[in-house]
N, C-alpha and C positions, 0 to 999 in steps of 0.2 A: 262251536265255539262257538243260538240262539244267541250291546244294546242299550243322551248325555245330559242333563240338567232338567229344568221343568219340562216334563214330557208332553208339553203342549204341541199340537200339530205332530203327533207321534209317528204318523206314517212317513213323514219326511225324515224324521230323526232316526227311525229304525234303520234306515239305509246307512247311517253313519256309524253304526255300532259294530265293533268287531264281533266276533263270535255271537249268534244266537242257538224234567223228565218226571177179629175179636177173640183174642185168646189171651190167656194170662202170660205174664212175662216168664220166660223159661228160667231154668235153675241157675244159669251163669250169673244172674244178677243177685244172687243170694247175699253177696257182700256189698251190695249197692248202698251208698250213703245218700243217694238222691231220692227225693220223695216222688213217687210215681202214681199216676192215676189213669184209669181207662180212658181211651180216646179213639176217635175214628177219623179217617181221612177220605176225601172224595175219591170214589172209584175203588177203594180198598174194602173188600168184603169182611176181612178179619178185624177183630178188635186189636188195637195196639195199646201201648203204654206210653204216656207222655210225662215230661218233667222239665225242669229248668235248673240251672245253676247260676250263681252270681260270680261274675268275673271282673277284675279290675279293667278299667278302660285302657290303661297302658302301664308300663313299668314306672313311668314318671307321674302317673295320675291314679295311684292305687286307692285313693280315697273315693274316687268316682267309680261306680259300679254299673255293669250292664248285665241284664239277664239273657242267658243263652238258652234257647228252648230246643228241645230234642224229642224224638219219637223212637221207640223200639218196636220193630215188627218181629214177633217171636218166631223162632224156628219151628218147623213142623215137628221135628223130632230132634231135640238138642243133644247131639252126640259129642260136642266139644264145649264143655261147660265154661272154659276160661277164654274162649275165643268168640269174636263176633265180626261181622262185616260192617264197615262204615262206608257210606256212599256220599260222595261230594257232588253237589249240584253245579250246573254250568252257568252260562250267562256271559260274563259275571253278573250276578244279581238275582239268580233264581233262588227260591225257597225250597229246600230239600223236602220239608214235610208237606208242602203243597203239591208236590209231584210224587208223593209216596207210592201211588199206584203204578207209576212208570217204573220206579226202581224195583218194586216188587215183581213186576213182569220181567224186567231184564235179569233180575237175580233170583228168579223163582226156583231154579235147580239148586243154587247155592243155599237158598233159604231152607231147604229140606233138612239141613243139619246145623245151621248157624243162624243166630239172630241177625237182623239188619238194623243198624243204627243210622238215623237220619238227623242231622243237626242243621238248624237254620243258621247259616253263617252270619256273623255280626253284620247288621245293616240290612238283612233280608227277613222275610216272613215275620215271625213274632220276636225275633232278636233285635229289637230297636230298629224297626223298618225305616230305611232312608228313602222315602219316595215323595215325589211331588205331584202336583195336579196334572190332569190330562184332559184334553178336549175330547168331546164325543166324536163319533164317526162322521156325523154330518159336517162338523166344522173341519175335520181333517180332510175329508173329500173335497170340500169347496176351496180350500186354501190354494192359492197360486204362489208356491214357494219361490218361483223365479223372480218375484218382485221383492224378495227379502234379501237384505244384505247381512253382513256379519253382525251388525248391531242387534239383529233379531236373536241370534244365538247368545250373544253376550247378555242381553236383557233377560232372557230365560234363565241363564246360569245365575245371574244376580238374584233373581226372584226365588229360585230354588234354594240357593245358599242361605238367603234370609229366612226362608221357611224352616229349613233343617236346623240351622243354628248349631252346627256340629263341625268339629275339625275332622275332616275325612282322613287325615293322616293316621287316625286310630283304627281305620277299617281296611288296611291293605292285607294282602295275602300273608305277609310276614306276621302281622298282628293277630290274624285270625287263627293261625295254626295252633296256637296255645290253647284256644278254646276247645278244640276238638279233643286234645289229649286230656283236658280237664274233665270233659264228659266221659271219656273212657275210664278215667280213674274213679270218677264218682259212681259209675255203674259197676265197677269191680272186675272189668275184663283185664287180663294180663297181656293179651295179644289181639291185634286187629288185622283183618284182611281188608285192603283198601280197594275201592272201586271209584274211579273218577272218570267223568265224561266231559269233553270239551274244556272249558275253564276249570272244571273239577279236577282235571289232570294236573293243573298248575298248583292248586292247593294241596293235592295229594303228594306231589313231589316235594313241596315245602315241608309237609308233615314228615315225610321220609327223612329229610335233611335234619329237622329239629329233633325228632323223636324216633330214631332208628330202632331203639330197643322195644318200642311198642308195636312194631310192624312185623307180621309173619310173612305176608306176601302182598303184592299190589298188581292190580289190573288197571291199565291206563288206556282209555278208549277215545280216540280222536285227540291227539296230543296238541296241547298249547303250552309248551314248556316256558319256564321263566327266562330262558336265554333265546327265545324266539319272539320277535316283535309281532304283535297282533296286527300291525298295519300291513303286513304282507298278505292279509286275507284277500285284498283286492285281486291279486294274481290267482289265488285259489278259486275265487268266484268265476273269473274269466276261463280258467282251465276247465272247470266243471261244466260251464255253459257251452264251451267249444266241444267238449266230449258229447254233449247232447246233440249239437248240430251234426257232428260226425255220425252219431248213431242214426239220426234221421236220414241222412244221406245214404247210409248203407241199407236202410230198410226201404224196400221198393214201394210199399204202400205209403209210407210217410213221405218219401221223396216225390212221389206222384202227387200227393195231396198238398205238399208244402215245398214246391221247388224253390231253390235259392233262399232257404230259410234264414241263413246267416246274414245274407245281404239285406233281406227284408227287415231283420232285426236292427241292423245298423241304420237303415233308412228310417225306420220308425223312431229310433233314438234321435236322429237328426231332425226329424219332423217336430217332435214334441219339444226339443230344445229351442227351436225357433218359434214355434207357435203351439202352446199346450192345447190338447183336445178338450173342448167343452162339451159335456154330454149330460143327459139325465139318466141316472142309473137307479137300480133298486138296492136298498139296504140288504146285505147278504143274509141277515137273520130275520128282519121284520118285513121285508119287501116294500118298505116305505120309499117313495121316490126321493132321490137325493141328487143334488147338483154335484157333478164331478169335474174337477179341473185336473186332467192327467198331464203331469209334468215329467221331465226326464228323471227326476229323483224318485217320484212315486213309481214310475214304470220300472226303473232299474231295481228298486227295492222289492217290488212285487215278484219279479222274476227271480231275484236273488233268493228270497225266502222259499220260493217254489222248488229250488234246487236241492233243498234239504230232504225232501221226501219223494219217493218214487211215484206215489199217487199224484202228487202235484207236478212232478217232472213230466208225466204223461200228458199233461194239459198244456205245457208250454208252447209247442208248435201251434196249437189251436188258438191259444191266447194271443200270440204274436200276430198270427194271420188275421184274426178277427179285429184286433185293435187297429191294424193297418187299414181296415175297412170302416173304422169308426165305431165298431161294436166293442164296448168295454166290459160286457157282462162276464166273460171268463176271467178277466183280470180282477174284477171286483170280487168274485168268489174266492180267488186266491189271496186277496188282501184281508179277508175276514179274520183269520187267526191273529192279525196284528192289532186288532181293535183295542185290546187292553194293554198294549205295549209288551206283549209276550210274557207278562207277569214278572218283569225284571224290576228290581229296586234300583232306580237310576242313580241315587246318591252313592250307593255302594259300588255301582258300576264305574262311576267317575273316580272313586277312590282308587280303583285298580288301574284304569287306563291312564289317569293323570299322575298317579304315584309310582307306576311301574313301567309303563310303555312310553309315554310321552317324554319323560325326562331324558331318556337315552337316545332319542332320535337326533342324529347328526344331520347336517345339511345334505350330505351324500345320501343318507337314508331317506330323507324326505323327497329328494329328487327321484330316487329309485322307486319308492312306493307310490309316487304320484304319476307314474307312467300309465296307470290305468285309472278310469273314472272313479271307482269306489275308493281306492287308496287315496287319491287326491282329495276327495271330499271329506274323508275321515280325518286326514291330517289338517285340513283347513278348519274343520270344526274343533279339533283339539287345540290348535294354536290359538283359536279365539276364546275358548272357555277354560282351559286348564290354568292359565294365569289367574283367573277369577277364583277358581276353587282353591288354588294355593295349597295343594297337597304336598307335604314334605316327601321328597324322593326317598325310596327305600335304599338301604345301604348298597354300595357297589358290589359287595359280595353276593348279593341276591342273584346277580346275573351269571354267576359262575355255575357251570353245569353241576347238577346234583350227583355226587359221587356215592355209590351204594352198591353193596353186593346182595341186597334183598332180592329174593326171587320176584321178577317183574315180567308181566306179559303186556305187550303193547299191541293195540289193535288199530288198524287204519282202514278207511274206505277209499277205494280207488277213485271214486267220483265225488269225494267230499268237497263241498264248496266253502268250507270253513277251516278245517285243519287237515291239510293234505298229508300224505304218507311221509313226505320228506321232512316234515316237522318232527315226526317220531324219531327219525335218524339223528336229528339235532339233540333230542333228549337222551339218546342212547350213548352219547359220547363217553360218559363215565359210569354208566350202569353196567357193571361187569357181569351181572347174572340176569340179563334181560333177553327176551325173545320177541321179535317183531313179526306179526302176522298181518297180511293185507288181504282184505276181501275185495277183489277187483271191481265188482259192480255195486258195492255198498256205498251209501252216501255218508251222512254224519251220524255217528254213534252206531258202531257195527253190531253191538250186542242186541240192539233193538230190532234188527232186520236180518238176522242170520242165525246159524247154529252156534254162534259164539257164546250164547248164554249157557249152553251145555259145557263148552270148553272152559268157561270161567269157573264153574263149580268143580270141575276136575282139577283145574290148576290150583285152586285153594286147598284141595286135599293133598295133591302130590307135590306142589310147589316147583314143578318143572313141566315143560312141554313134552320132553322125552319122546315116547313113541306115540304121541297123540295123532290120531287120524284127522288132519285138518282139511281134507279134500272138500268137505262140505262148504268151506268158505268160498270155493270156486263157483258155487252155484250162481247162475245168473238171476238176480232178483229184480231186474228191471221190468217195468210193465209196458204193455203195448200203448203206443201213442193214440190219443183220441183223433179219429178221422173227422169227426164233426161233434156237435154238442151232445149227440146221443151216446157217444162213447166209441171204443175201439172196435166193437162188433160190427159196425156198419161201414166197413172199409170199402174203398173203391173197387168196383168190379173190373177185372182185367179183360 
C-alpha cells in the first residue's frame, strides 16, 4: 500500500504517505466500440493496444468530461473470448499503464489465456494527471525538515491546490469505479477477473460492490479495504521492522556483526532527532557530491521503504550500523528510488486520503494511531492539509464491508510493512466465497515474490482454491543480510 500536496521536498513527505507495479488485440475485443491503436510500454516487450473513452466528471457535472486512458496487453492464446483480467494500480496514485511491465510479470501465467486491461485511474497517468512540482534530489537531501512547522505543509497544499484548480471530490475511489466498468463495456468484455495490489484492492472491492455482474472472480493482494484506516500503517511498519531485528538476532552471523541492532536503531533515531547528521554524500545515480542533512523523518522514511523489498531489507542492518558511524552511503543508495516521488500522482492521492480516510478519524483513532512515530506524523500532516483540500467525504455507506459471493482469493505477506495480513481478515467479514492465503516471509505484493502468480492463473480458471497445493507459499524468500558493503558472501569468520 507505495504517498500529500506539492511534492516539494519529497523525501520528507514520502514518509507521511500511507501505502506505497506487440501483438494485435485478441478476438474478445471484436465488439469493441473504443478506438484502439498500437502502443508500447517501458519494459514490455510485446506490442499492446491503447485507447481512451470520455467520461462525465461526476453525476452532477455530466457536461464536464474527462478522458480515461487504458491499455490492453493481449493474451498469448485467447481461450476465453468474452473475459479479460483488469489490474488495479496501487499508491494510491500509481498509473497502471506506466507499470505495465510489472503487471505483465505478476500475471504472466494468467495472460496465457486472457487479455490484461490496464486503466489509468482518473487523476493518474494520462487520465487527467493530478500532479504538482517536485524539488530535485539535491534540494531534497539538503533540506532540514526539523526547522519546518505545519505552515510549510499548508503552504505546499495551497500552492498545489492552486496549480491543479480541480475539485478532488471527483477523484475518490467511489467516483473512479464507474470509469473501469465503462472501459470494460467499451471493449466488449462480458466478464472481468480482477487483480488489485495494495490500494488497488480498495478500488477492486468498490468495483465488486458497484458492478458485481461484471466480475467473474477477484484476486486481492495486500489488502487495504475501505473499512480499514490507512493510518494504521504505522503499526505495520514497526511490526515489519521488529521482525527484521528478530531475524538478525536469530542469525548468528548477523547477530555477531550487528549486536544490539534494535537498540542501535533507537539510539540513531534519538541522535538525529536532537541533531541531524550533516555529511557530504554522492548522488545515487550520477555520483555528484551532494550535501545531506539526515533528519529523523528522512532516516525513518528510508528504512520504511527498504522494508518493502527483500533486496533492500538485507541492507538495513548495514545501513543502520554505518549511519551510526556517520557513513550515510548505504542509506543514500536506499533512498534513490524515492527521487521521483515513486511515480505517484499526489493530487489523486490526496483525494483518497482526505476524502476517505481522514474524515472518519475520531479522537480515539488519532490517539491510537499516533502511538507510533509514523502514524503520528501522517495524522499531523493530514490534519494540516486536508482542510485546505476540502474534499467532500465519501458516503458513510462506503465504509460498510463489501458483501459479495464472488469467488475471491486474498493474499498477504507475513512481513508486509504496509498491508498486514490482519487487514485481509477485516475485508473478509462479508466476502462469503473468499479464501485467504498468507506467505509467511513475503513482504508487500505476494504475487511479485512467490509462486502466487501461478496460483492466480489457476484460480481464474477454476474460481476456487479447492485442492490447490499452496505449500510453495511457505518457501523462505528472505535474503542473507549484508555483513559489509561487499555483500553477504563476506561474512565474519568464526
